[in-house]
C-alpha positions as CSV (number, residue, x, y, z in Angstrom):
1,X,102.1,63.1,59.2
2,X,105.3,65.2,59.8
3,X,105.4,69.0,59.8
4,X,106.9,70.4,56.6
5,X,109.0,72.7,58.8
6,X,110.8,69.6,60.1
7,X,114.1,69.2,58.3
8,X,115.9,65.9,57.9
9,X,119.4,65.6,56.6
10,X,120.8,62.6,54.6
11,X,124.5,62.3,54.4
12,X,125.3,59.4,52.1
13,X,127.8,58.9,49.3
14,X,125.5,56.3,47.8
15,X,123.4,58.7,45.7
16,X,120.8,56.0,44.7
17,X,120.2,54.9,48.3
18,X,119.9,58.5,49.4
19,X,117.5,59.3,46.6
20,X,115.1,56.5,47.5
21,X,115.2,57.4,51.1
22,X,114.6,61.0,50.3
23,X,111.5,60.1,48.2
24,X,110.1,58.1,51.0
25,X,110.7,60.7,53.6
26,X,109.3,63.4,51.3
27,X,106.0,61.3,51.1
28,X,106.0,61.4,54.9
29,X,105.8,65.2,54.9
30,X,109.4,66.0,55.9
31,X,111.6,68.6,54.2
32,X,114.7,66.5,53.2
33,X,118.1,67.6,52.0
34,X,120.8,65.2,50.6
35,X,124.6,65.7,51.0
36,X,127.2,63.2,49.7
37,X,129.7,64.0,52.4
38,X,130.1,65.6,55.7
39,X,132.3,68.3,54.1
40,X,129.4,69.3,51.9
41,X,126.9,69.4,54.8
42,X,129.1,71.4,57.3
43,X,128.7,74.8,55.6
44,X,124.9,74.4,55.5
45,X,124.4,73.4,59.2
46,X,123.4,76.8,60.5
47,X,121.2,77.6,57.5
48,X,119.3,74.3,57.6
49,X,119.2,73.8,61.4
50,X,118.2,70.1,61.0
51,X,115.8,68.2,63.3
52,X,117.3,64.9,62.6
53,X,120.3,63.6,60.8
54,X,120.7,60.3,58.9
55,X,124.2,59.3,57.8
56,X,126.4,56.6,56.4
57,X,129.6,57.8,57.7
58,X,132.8,56.5,59.3
59,X,133.0,56.5,63.1
60,X,135.3,59.4,63.1
61,X,132.9,61.6,61.2
62,X,130.0,60.4,63.3
63,X,131.7,62.0,66.4
64,X,132.2,65.2,64.4
65,X,128.5,65.3,63.5
66,X,127.6,64.8,67.1
67,X,129.9,67.7,68.1
68,X,128.6,70.0,65.3
69,X,124.9,69.6,66.2
70,X,125.3,69.7,69.9
71,X,124.7,73.5,70.2
72,X,121.4,73.3,68.3
73,X,118.2,73.4,70.4
74,X,116.6,71.0,70.4
75,X,119.5,68.9,69.7
76,X,119.0,66.8,66.5
77,X,119.5,63.0,67.0
78,X,121.6,60.9,64.6
79,X,120.6,57.8,62.9
80,X,123.4,55.8,61.3
81,X,122.7,53.6,58.2
82,X,125.5,51.2,57.3
83,X,126.2,48.0,55.5
84,X,128.6,47.0,58.3
85,X,126.3,45.5,60.9
86,X,129.0,44.0,63.1
87,X,128.6,44.4,66.8
88,X,131.9,46.4,67.0
89,X,130.7,48.9,64.4
90,X,127.3,49.3,65.9
91,X,128.8,49.8,69.4
92,X,131.3,52.4,68.0
93,X,128.4,54.3,66.3
94,X,126.4,54.4,69.5
95,X,129.5,55.6,71.5
96,X,130.1,58.2,68.8
97,X,126.6,59.6,69.7
98,X,124.2,57.8,67.3
99,X,120.6,57.4,68.7
100,X,119.7,54.7,66.2
101,X,121.2,52.2,63.7
102,X,119.6,50.8,60.6
103,X,121.2,48.2,58.3
104,X,121.7,48.8,54.6
105,X,120.4,47.9,52.2
106,X,117.0,48.6,53.5
107,X,114.7,46.0,52.3
108,X,111.7,47.9,53.6
109,X,111.2,51.1,55.4
110,X,109.6,49.7,58.6
111,X,112.8,49.8,60.7
112,X,113.8,53.4,59.7
113,X,110.3,54.7,60.0
114,X,110.1,53.3,63.5
115,X,113.5,54.9,64.4
116,X,112.5,58.2,62.9
117,X,109.1,58.2,64.6
118,X,110.5,57.5,68.0
119,X,113.3,60.1,67.7
120,X,111.1,62.8,66.3
121,X,108.6,62.5,69.1
122,X,111.5,63.3,71.4
123,X,112.5,66.2,69.2
124,X,108.9,67.5,69.1
125,X,108.5,67.1,72.9
126,X,111.9,68.9,73.4
127,X,110.9,71.7,71.0
128,X,107.5,72.2,72.9
129,X,109.4,72.2,76.3
130,X,111.8,74.8,74.8
131,X,108.8,76.9,73.7
132,X,107.1,76.5,77.0
133,X,110.3,77.8,78.7
134,X,110.5,80.8,76.3
135,X,106.9,81.5,76.8
136,X,107.4,81.2,80.6
137,X,110.5,83.4,80.6
138,X,108.6,86.0,78.5
139,X,105.6,85.9,80.9
140,X,108.0,86.2,83.8
141,X,109.6,89.2,82.2
142,X,106.2,90.8,81.6
143,X,105.1,89.9,85.2
144,X,108.2,91.3,86.7
145,X,107.8,94.6,84.6
146,X,104.2,94.8,85.7
147,X,105.1,94.2,89.3
148,X,107.9,96.8,89.1
149,X,105.4,99.3,87.7
150,X,102.8,98.4,90.3
151,X,105.5,98.8,93.1
152,X,106.4,102.2,91.8
153,X,102.8,103.2,91.7
154,X,102.3,101.9,95.3
155,X,105.5,103.7,96.4
156,X,104.2,106.9,94.8
157,X,100.9,106.4,96.4
158,X,102.5,105.8,99.8
159,X,104.4,109.0,99.6
160,X,101.1,110.8,98.8
161,X,99.3,109.1,101.5
162,X,102.1,110.0,104.1
163,X,101.9,113.6,103.1
164,X,98.3,113.6,103.7
165,X,98.9,112.7,107.4
166,X,99.1,115.6,110.0
167,X,102.4,116.9,111.3
168,X,104.1,115.3,114.1
169,X,104.1,117.0,117.5
170,X,101.3,119.4,116.8
171,X,100.9,121.7,119.9
172,X,97.5,123.0,120.7
173,X,97.0,124.9,124.0
174,X,99.5,122.7,126.0
175,X,98.2,119.6,124.3
176,X,100.7,117.6,122.0
177,X,99.4,115.5,119.1
178,X,101.7,112.9,117.6
179,X,101.4,109.6,115.6
180,X,103.1,106.6,113.9
181,X,101.8,104.4,111.2
182,X,103.1,101.1,109.9
183,X,101.4,99.8,106.7
184,X,101.3,96.0,106.3
185,X,101.7,96.8,102.6
186,X,102.8,99.8,100.8
187,X,99.5,101.6,101.3
188,X,97.6,101.7,104.5
189,X,93.8,101.4,105.3
190,X,94.5,103.2,108.6
191,X,94.1,107.0,108.6
192,X,93.8,109.8,111.1
193,X,93.9,113.6,111.4
194,X,93.9,116.3,113.9
195,X,93.3,120.0,113.5
196,X,92.2,123.1,115.4
197,X,88.6,124.2,114.7
198,X,88.5,127.3,117.1
199,X,90.7,129.1,119.6
200,X,89.8,126.5,122.3
201,X,88.7,123.5,120.2
202,X,90.7,120.8,118.4
203,X,89.1,118.1,116.3
204,X,90.5,114.7,115.5
205,X,89.4,111.4,114.0
206,X,90.8,107.9,113.6
207,X,89.7,105.5,110.8
208,X,90.4,101.9,109.9
209,X,89.2,101.1,106.4
210,X,88.2,97.5,105.7
211,X,90.6,95.4,103.7
212,X,94.1,96.5,102.5
213,X,95.9,98.0,99.6
214,X,94.9,100.6,97.0
215,X,91.2,100.4,97.3
216,X,91.3,101.0,101.0
217,X,93.9,103.7,100.6
218,X,91.6,105.4,98.1
219,X,89.0,105.7,100.9
220,X,91.5,107.5,103.0
221,X,91.9,110.1,100.3
222,X,88.1,110.6,100.2
223,X,88.1,111.0,104.1
224,X,90.8,113.5,104.0
225,X,89.1,115.5,101.2
226,X,85.8,115.4,103.2
227,X,87.5,116.6,106.4
228,X,89.1,119.5,104.5
229,X,85.8,120.5,103.0
230,X,84.0,120.5,106.3
231,X,86.8,122.8,107.8
232,X,86.3,125.1,104.8
233,X,82.6,125.1,105.4
234,X,83.1,126.0,109.0
235,X,85.3,128.9,108.0
236,X,82.6,130.0,105.5
237,X,79.9,129.6,108.1
238,X,77.9,127.3,105.8
239,X,78.1,124.2,108.0
240,X,79.4,123.3,111.5
241,X,79.3,119.5,111.1
242,X,83.0,119.2,111.8
243,X,82.2,120.5,115.3
244,X,79.9,117.6,116.0
245,X,81.5,114.1,116.0
246,X,78.2,112.3,115.3
247,X,77.3,114.6,112.3
248,X,80.9,114.2,111.0
249,X,80.5,110.4,111.1
250,X,77.2,110.7,109.4
251,X,78.7,112.7,106.7
252,X,81.5,110.1,106.1
253,X,78.9,107.5,106.1
254,X,76.9,109.1,103.3
255,X,80.0,109.7,101.2
256,X,81.2,106.1,101.5
257,X,77.8,104.7,100.5
258,X,77.7,106.9,97.5
259,X,81.1,105.7,96.2
260,X,79.5,102.1,96.0
261,X,83.1,100.6,96.6
262,X,81.8,98.0,99.0
263,X,84.1,99.5,101.7
264,X,83.2,100.4,105.2
265,X,85.2,101.9,108.1
266,X,85.5,101.8,111.8
267,X,86.0,105.3,113.2
268,X,86.4,107.3,116.3
269,X,85.8,111.1,116.0
270,X,86.3,113.6,118.9
271,X,86.6,117.3,119.9
272,X,88.7,118.5,122.8
273,X,87.5,121.8,124.3
274,X,90.4,123.1,126.3
275,X,88.3,125.9,127.9
276,X,85.8,123.5,129.5
277,X,88.2,120.6,129.6
278,X,85.9,118.2,128.0
279,X,86.1,115.6,125.3
280,X,83.1,115.1,123.1
281,X,83.2,112.0,120.9
282,X,81.2,109.5,118.8
283,X,82.2,106.0,117.9
284,X,81.7,104.1,114.6
285,X,82.5,100.6,115.8
286,X,86.0,101.5,116.5
287,X,88.1,98.8,118.2
288,X,89.9,98.8,120.5
289,X,88.5,101.9,122.2
290,X,90.9,104.8,123.0
291,X,92.7,104.6,126.4
292,X,92.5,107.5,128.7
293,X,95.3,107.9,131.3
294,X,95.2,110.2,134.3
295,X,97.6,110.1,137.2
296,X,99.1,106.8,136.3
297,X,95.8,105.0,135.8
298,X,94.6,103.9,132.4
299,X,91.2,102.8,131.2
300,X,89.3,102.3,128.0
301,X,86.7,105.0,127.1
302,X,83.2,103.8,127.1
303,X,81.0,104.0,123.9
304,X,79.6,102.2,121.0
305,X,78.2,102.8,117.6
306,X,77.5,101.2,114.2
307,X,80.3,100.8,111.5
308,X,80.6,103.7,109.0
309,X,79.5,103.0,105.4
310,X,77.2,99.9,105.9
311,X,73.8,101.4,106.8
312,X,71.6,104.1,105.2
313,X,70.8,106.0,108.3
314,X,72.9,105.0,111.3
315,X,72.7,106.7,114.6
316,X,76.0,107.7,116.3
317,X,75.5,108.6,120.0
318,X,77.5,111.4,121.5
319,X,79.6,110.8,124.6
320,X,81.3,113.4,126.9
321,X,84.4,112.8,129.1
322,X,85.8,115.4,131.5
323,X,89.5,115.8,131.1
324,X,91.7,116.1,134.3
325,X,94.9,118.0,134.1
326,X,97.9,116.0,132.6
327,X,95.7,113.6,130.8
328,X,96.7,111.5,127.8
329,X,94.7,109.7,125.1
330,X,96.1,106.8,123.1
331,X,94.2,105.7,120.0
332,X,95.3,102.7,118.0
333,X,94.0,100.4,115.3
334,X,93.2,96.8,115.8
335,X,96.4,95.8,113.9
336,X,98.3,96.6,117.1
337,X,96.4,93.7,118.8
338,X,97.8,91.3,116.2
339,X,101.5,91.8,117.4
340,X,100.5,91.3,121.1
341,X,101.4,87.8,122.3
342,X,98.3,86.5,124.1
343,X,95.9,83.7,123.6
344,X,92.5,85.3,123.6
345,X,91.2,88.8,122.4
346,X,90.3,89.6,126.0
347,X,93.9,88.8,127.1
348,X,95.2,91.0,124.2
349,X,93.0,93.9,125.3
350,X,94.2,93.6,128.9
351,X,97.9,93.5,127.7
352,X,97.3,96.5,125.5
353,X,95.9,98.4,128.5
354,X,98.7,97.4,130.8
355,X,101.4,98.3,128.2
356,X,100.0,101.7,127.6
357,X,99.7,102.4,131.4
358,X,103.3,101.4,131.9
359,X,104.6,103.6,129.0
360,X,105.0,107.3,129.0
361,X,102.4,107.7,126.3
362,X,104.8,109.4,123.9
363,X,104.8,107.8,120.4
364,X,108.6,106.9,120.8
365,X,107.8,105.1,124.1
366,X,104.8,103.3,122.7
367,X,106.7,102.0,119.7
368,X,109.4,100.8,122.1
369,X,106.8,99.2,124.5
370,X,105.2,97.3,121.7
371,X,108.5,96.5,120.0
372,X,107.2,97.8,116.7
373,X,110.7,98.4,115.4
374,X,111.4,94.6,115.7
375,X,108.4,93.5,113.7
376,X,109.4,92.7,110.1
377,X,106.1,91.4,108.7
378,X,102.8,93.0,109.8
379,X,99.6,90.9,109.5
380,X,97.6,94.2,109.5
381,X,98.1,97.9,109.3
382,X,99.2,99.5,112.6
383,X,98.5,103.2,113.5
384,X,98.8,104.9,116.8
385,X,97.8,108.5,117.8
386,X,99.0,110.0,121.1
387,X,97.3,113.0,122.6
388,X,99.2,114.1,125.6
389,X,98.7,117.3,127.9
390,X,101.9,118.6,129.3
391,X,102.2,119.1,132.9
392,X,101.8,122.8,133.9
């Protein structure tokens, strides 16, 4: 059964023949209009927008019909009906653009029904494809608009996240703190901070949140907020957790579990006491371990501890390291290992240690040594913190 919205046009000067064909096509469910000549039909073309044209027309007018309907989508096919069934006339009709030819008078409707059925299937398929294209174009437009909005949100989020980071080249009692961060996406799951907690002590931490993107970046906002609260508590003398790396990691662990986000962190937290020249630190599964350099010799710090945000009551051991004059400490996320060309993880760690030892330990020299400015696509977030004591 045809769709009543499908319009068939009959152009035939033989009114009786046209009427009989219209009655038959009406019974098939088509909407049918009759025109006695091409001149009568031409003004109605845009209004009717036919799906198929049936015409008994001279060859010159067949070509005109073909040109007229060419811009329509889907393009309506043309069936020629004619008493002239000579091979020359049939060939001329086909060359003029006819898609079918039916002889008059039509003794029965089998032949024209077959032609209409075949051609209308093509029209319907073309219409469906056209609708699919329109739907796809609309979906692409909506997707593009959504992506542009998401990118704008991520860019705004990145600006906020970058503003949460500490200042470059922070000087504290002859010790310089500096950093670089290169997110694999707009937002980073790597985060760090450093800040004085007394006249002779400076605290710092380095975190790598599991995963990427907005959810991981949200955890860094929580981390920054907690560190700021603990600093305020210290000034108010209500809590000194920020002075104890193990207790600091425990506080972070509790807050991450309470969010129920399914996220966890690897962390390194430390306190440098410039009066006693000692580094006190705790490790929350951070990898690779920070690299301590003194007098041209570099080595990984020792220590271990559980991840932050996975267990209810984890224990974070406390470690101490004496600091010789002119020391430097380089902390990086495991994303840096991804850009080191080596076969095994052990080889990557060794190459990391060698590269840090050969560099001057400033952020600029480390970025150059690891060729970070040359890397266009990062498989993971990369962050580096440099803590460098100036020579006296």
